[in-house]
C-alpha positions in Angstrom: -14.4 -51.5 -8.2 -10.7 -50.7 -8.0 -7.7 -52.5 -9.4 -4.3 -53.1 -7.9 -1.4 -53.8 -10.2 1.5 -55.7 -8.6 4.9 -56.0 -10.2 6.4 -59.3 -9.2 9.9 -60.1 -10.3 12.2 -63.0 -9.9 9.8 -65.8 -11.1 11.9 -67.9 -13.4 9.7 -70.9 -14.0 6.0 -71.7 -14.8 5.6 -73.3 -11.4 6.4 -70.0 -9.6 3.9 -68.2 -11.8 1.1 -70.7 -11.0 1.9 -70.7 -7.3 1.6 -66.9 -7.1 -1.5 -66.8 -9.3 -3.2 -69.4 -7.2 -2.4 -67.6 -4.0 -3.7 -64.3 -5.3 -6.9 -65.9 -6.6 -7.7 -66.9 -3.0 -7.6 -63.2 -1.8 -11.1 -61.7 -1.5 -11.9 -58.8 -3.7 
């Protein structure tokens, strides 16, 4: 199993963090 680390910048509110987290959780793998 491999890991990928993504550096995401520019998220200034908790809503942005939740939106990106939810989108990434839907990606297989």
